[in-house]
BADO-960962 format. One record per residue (C-alpha): x, y, z; residue in three letters. Coordinates in steps of 0.001 Angstrom, whole numbers, plus 524288, in hexadecimal, padded with zeros to 5 digits. Layout:
<nodes>
XYZala ...
</nodes>
This chain:
<nodes>
9DD703A1BB6F57Cmet 9DFAD3987A6E94Blys 9E2B439C976DBBCser 9D59339FE26D4E7ala 9D9BA395726CABDala 9D81D38A636D723phe 9C93738D666D5CFval 9C5EC38BA66C7F7val 9BF8A37FBD6C2F6val 9CACE376F96C37Bleu 9D9E537B716C136gly 9E48C383736C671ser 9E838392076C567leu 9F2EC39B626C833gly 9FFA139F206C12Dcys A0638395CE6B717gly A134B390A66B99Fgly A1A20388936C34Bser A17FE38C9A6D09Aser A15E4384B16DD35ser A0A4738F006E126thr A028338D346D3C0thr 9F57D388FA6D83Fpro 9F28E37A686D2EEpro 9E45E379BF6D10Cleu 9D90E3831F6CC4Cala 9CF1337C6B6C587asp 9C0C3380936C452ala 9B4E9377BA6C274gly 9AB2237A946B898pro 9A4B53873C6B96Cala 9962D387EB6BEB9ala 9913E389406AF9Casp 9933637A9D6ABEAser 985CA378A76A8DEser 9863D3764E69A7Dval 97EC436A136980Apro 9849D35E1F692AAval 992B535D9769986asp 9C17B36D2E6B8AFala A08383731F6C02Fgly A22F936DB06B4CFala A1E24362656ABF6ala A127C360AF6A32Easp A06C735C466AAB6ala A0162355C76A0A9thr A062A346936A138pro A11E5344166989Dala A0E7D350E9690FEasp A04EF3495168872ala 9F5F03496E686BDthr 9EECF34763692B2pro 9ED163394669619ser 9DD9233AD4695C6asp 9DD8F342906892Dala 9D52A33E4167D59thr 9D7FB330E567831asp 9D47432FFF66A5Cglu 9D46A3210F66B76ser 9CA2E3215B67713ala 9BB8D31FEE67329pro 9B49432D7B6732Bpro 9AC8F32FBC67F26phe 99F5632DF667DCFthr 999B93322C68ABDgly 9928D33F4268E53ala 99B9034A3568FC0thr 99AFB3585A6940Dile 9A49E36450691CChis 9ADCE3691F69BBFval 9B2A8375C4698F9arg 9BC7B37E7B69E7Dgly 9CB033834F69E8Dthr 9D8CD37F096A22Eala 9DFF63889C6A98Fval 9ED5838A0C6AE10glu 9EEAE389006BDA9ser 9EFE83913E6C35Epro 9EEC339CCA6BA3Dser 9E1E23986A6B54Bgly 9E59B39B4F6A7BBthr 9DDAA3935F69C92pro 9E698388FB69685ile 9E5963847B688E2glu 9E98A3782D6824Egly 9E5EF36F8668E8Dval 9E13D3623D68B13thr 9D49435F48691BEile 9CEB93517B6929Ccys 9C40D34B1969891ala 9C9D9341FE6A3A2tyr 9CC503331A69FD1ala 9C3CC33488693EEgln 9CCED332A1687CEpro 9BFE7331C067EE2gly 9BD5034070681C0ile 9C56134A5767998pro 9CECD3534B68116cys 9CDC0361C067EA8val 9D7D436C9F67F67thr 9D6473790968680thr 9D4AF386CD67E84thr 9D360393F46824Fser 9C6313914C68516thr 9C86F3851A68DF6gly 9C3E63788268B1Fphe 9B7C03701D68963asp 9B8B2361B368C00leu 9AEA9356AB68B9Dleu 9AEF234D4669641val 9A5EC342FA69B06pro 998183473C6A047ala 993883423D6ADEAser 99FF533CE16B263ser 9AC1633DF96BB5Bglu 9B56F342D26B131thr 9C08134C2C6B021gly 9C853355726A73Fval 9D6C1355996A451thr 9DFE3360BC6A06Bleu 9ED3735EDB69B97ala 9F6B43693369471ile A0616369FD69478ser A0BCA371B76A048gly A00B236FA66A8AFarg 9FB78365486B1C8glu 9F1F535BF46AC20ser 9E47235CA86B2F5val 9D8EB353866B648leu 9CC77359EF6BB31val 9C2FA34F666BEEBpro 9B41E354A36BD1File 9A66334E5C6BE22val 99CAB350DF6B297thr 98EF6351416B1A6ser 986A13538C6A3C7thr 98ABD362316A3F9glu 9967F369B769ECFasp 9A15F36E526A7D1gln 9A5BB37CB26A486asn 9AF27385E16AAB3gly 9BA7C37BD76AF14trp 9C78F382F16B1D2glu 9D1C83796B6B39File 9DFE937D0C6B834gly 9EC8E376EE6B3FBmet 9F89F379146BBB9thr A050F37BC16B55Aala A0D0336D856B4F4ala A1940375356BBF2ala A0FA53790B6C6ACasp A0AA336BA96C81Dmet A18EC366466C9CFser A19E536F826D60Bval A0E603682D6DBA6phe A121C35AEA6D8C9met A1FA635DEE6DD3Cser A1A46361676EA40ala A1528354206EB15leu A228D34E896E5F1gly A1D0434AF46DA13leu A210C34F056CB6Fgly A1754354226C0F1phe A12B734FE06B8BDpro A1089341E66BC88glu A08FE33C1F6B01Fpro A053D32FD36B6C0ser 9FF1B3359E6C3D0ala 9F42B33F0B6C647gly 9F4A434B696CFAAile 9E89D3501F6D6F4leu 9E62035F6D6D9C1gly 9DBF6361EE6E2A0ala 9D6E736EE56E7A6asp 9CE583737E6F2CEval 9C6FB37FCE6F291ser 9BC6E386FA6FB7Aval 9AF64386E26F4F2pro 9AF2D392C26EA9Cgly 9BB83398906EF23glu 9C9D03973E6EA1Bmet 9CE57394B46F8E4leu 9D43A3873D6FC0Cgly 9D0A53805170861leu 9DD8437D8D710FDala 9DE5E372B2719D5gly 9D91C366B071125leu 9DF4F35AD970EA0val 9DE543539370148asp 9DF34345286FF6Bthr 9DD6F33C236F397ile 9D94332D0E6F2D0ser 9DF47324B36EE27pro 9EBD432AC26F27Earg 9F79E32AF86E949ser A0230333DA6E500gly A05C133F766ED50ser 9FE9534B086F397gly 9F6C4351FE6F736pro 9FFC935E906F593leu 9F8D536A3F6FB3Atyr 9FA99378B96F622leu 9FDAF3840A6FD1Fthr 9F4A7390906FE8Cser 9FBE93953D6F2FBthr 9FBC1389356EAB5gly A09013835A6ED66ala A0B51375D36F00Apro A0DAA3725F6FE50asp A13D63641F70130ser A11913656B70F24thr A03AD36A0F70FA9ala 9FA1235F617148Ethr 9ED2336786711D8ser 9E8373711070768thr 9EAF037F33708E3ser 9E1D638AC2703C7thr 9E616387436F655tyr 9E10737A026F942ser 9E6AF371E76EDD9ala 9ECEC365656EDE9thr 9F47235BAB6E5D1phe 9F5F134D8E6E421phe A013B348116DA87gly A051533B506D489asn 9F7FF334D56D655leu 9F390328A16D1ABthr 9E9CE32A456C56Dpro 9DB133256A6C93Fgly 9D19C32C656D214glu 9D324332436E02Eval 9CB93337FA6E9A1val 9D0303459D6EDD2val 9CB0D34AE06FBACthr 9CCA0355CE7034Aphe 9CB62356417123Aala 9CE0A35F3771CEFpro 9DC5935F4572270gly 9DF353633A7313Dala 9D1A736966731FAser 9C507361C873736ser 9BCA236A1072F08gly 9B1EF3645572600thr 9B5C0363A6716CBleu 9ACAA364F470C1Bthr 9B1A13646A6FD3Ccys 9AB8F363EC6F00Fgln 9B17D3619D6E39Fleu 9B4B33700D6DC62asn 9BADB36AAC6D0ACphe 9BFA735E536CAE3gly 9BDA63500B6D1E3gly 9B334345E06D259trp 9A95E344AB6DE18ser 9ADEA33C3D6E9C1ser 9A6023354F6F459ala 9AFDB339126FE1Aleu 9AE683487B70402pro 9B771352D56FE6Basn 9BBD43498C6F435ser 9BC87347966E607ala 9C0EC33BDD6DCA7arg 9CBA3340396D4AAile 9D1683398A6C77Apro 9DFCE339BB6C761ile 9E66B338A26BA38ala 9F498336396B600ala 9FB14344076B227gly 9EF5A34CA76B67Fphe 9EC643542D6C294asp 9DE9A352726C726thr 9D81735DF26CB97his 9CD5F35FE46D66Cval 9C83536A936DF0Bgly 9BF5336A816EA91phe 9B6CA374E56F1B2ala 9B859373217003Dcys 9B29B3793E70BF2thr 9B8313750471A18glu 9AFFF377347265Bala 9B4B33788173413ala 9B1E336C9573B99ala 9A6A836D017459Aasp 9AA10371ED7531Fala 9A05E36856758DBgly 993EB3698775F7Cala 991183718B76B2Casp 9922836A2977817gly 984C63682B77F20gly 
</nodes>
């Protein structure tokens, strides 16, 4: 079983502090009630301990397109405790004002009917990017996990990398059985185009395992030192010959490839994405006759 936080809309849960077994992801997408008309680880994860790179730019012209509200909370990963003082911005939209989380969470404007995203940054935790797709309706109930910087250092160290890396990005991808907190073991995670290091798979207790070649029932993977830009992340069966069917669970943009999603990679940020997957056993073949 995963930590309960692993199943919230988009984030990570567990206990605070540095631990190689602290779960890294636990985001939860918008709640079902998102129908309001209009519209988810030793050093500081914030690049250069400064304002997030895509924070509001006062010199940028104001965004004049249609917008929706994205509402939710930022939480510690893996404890799930809400975090105040997190800077939340619309990804790559310096003309939209950023907001800061309070005791009631956040309420951010993002472009409507678009492939966009939300970034989160605060001292002492990883900076997070959650790619989302919007319509003309608000999205309510996001819960986005932020892993302590010390814990992220453990995961990146298992990849032979330092943390933070202000000029490169990280990808954290998760797989769950639909409607459950259980992961799916035996899957292989790839990205294209390839850069950096990874995948790093985790054990069933959430610890990094640099020797693993497929997911455990924890089913989280990391890639590090990624070149900023857009990648396609794909899950596939490993040693089994079964048939895999995956859909996006949180984060990510649609891809024409099966069991895949398009993902933006941004310097200094950990992009979160989650899939809900089922695997069917291979057909034994038709009866002879």
